[in-house]
N, C-alpha and C positions, 0 to 999 in steps of 0.2 A: 445494564449498559447505559451509558450516558446518552441523552437524547441528541447532543451535539453531533454525534457520529452519524446519525441518519436524518437529521433535520435539514431541509433545504438542499437535497441532493443535487449537485450540479450534473448536467447531462452533457455528454455521455459519461457514465460512471458505473461501477460495479460494487456490490456489497459483498464483503468477505466474511465468512463465518470462521472466526479464529478457532482452531482446534489444538492449539498448543504445540504445533510442529516447529521444526527447526526453521530459522530464518537467517539469511545473510543479507544485510542492508547497509547502504551508505546513507548517513543522516546528515542533514544540513541545518544547522542551528541558527536562530535569530541573531546570535552573537557574531555570526560571520564565519565561524569555524565549522569543520566537518569532522565526523568520526565514523568508524566502521563497527558493526555489530555482527557477530556470529554467535547465536544463542538459541536456546529453547525457551518457550513461554515469554517472548519479548512483548508483553502487553503494554509495557511502559519502559522508557529509557531515560537516562540522565546524561546530559552533555558533560563530558569530562573536563571541558574548558571553563564553563561558567556555572555548572550545576543546575541549569534549567531542567525541569522534568517534563516529559511529553508522554501522553497516553496515545497509543496507536489507534488510529481511526479504522473503522471497518469499511471505509469507502476508498476505492482507488480510482484514479483517472483512467479513462479509456481513450485511445486515439484511433480515429478512423484510418483504415488502410485503403488508399485510393487504387483504382484499377491500374494505373500506370506504375505502381510500386511493385517491386519484386520482393516477395516474402515467402520463405519456404518452411515456415513453422506449421504446426498442427492447428488447424482451425476447427473448432467444435461447433457443429450445427446444433442450435438450441433444440430442435426436434429430436436429434439423436441423443441428447444429453438427459432426456427424461427417464 
């Protein structure tokens, strides 16, 4: 793994352990274009507009849910996830 993926982790964030599963993602390139991926093993992607290549990071952003926000998803308690 490249050290850029885990160096200087911004907080809040989460580390993903990629396990080669399916992914569906919208990608936004530096060239200003966007593209969609539905694939397995998408550890790296190429922009079809400019051919820039990107390695997927193992770090994702987390956004705090405030008390006044309505959110009906499943919240995993870290104690229960052990």
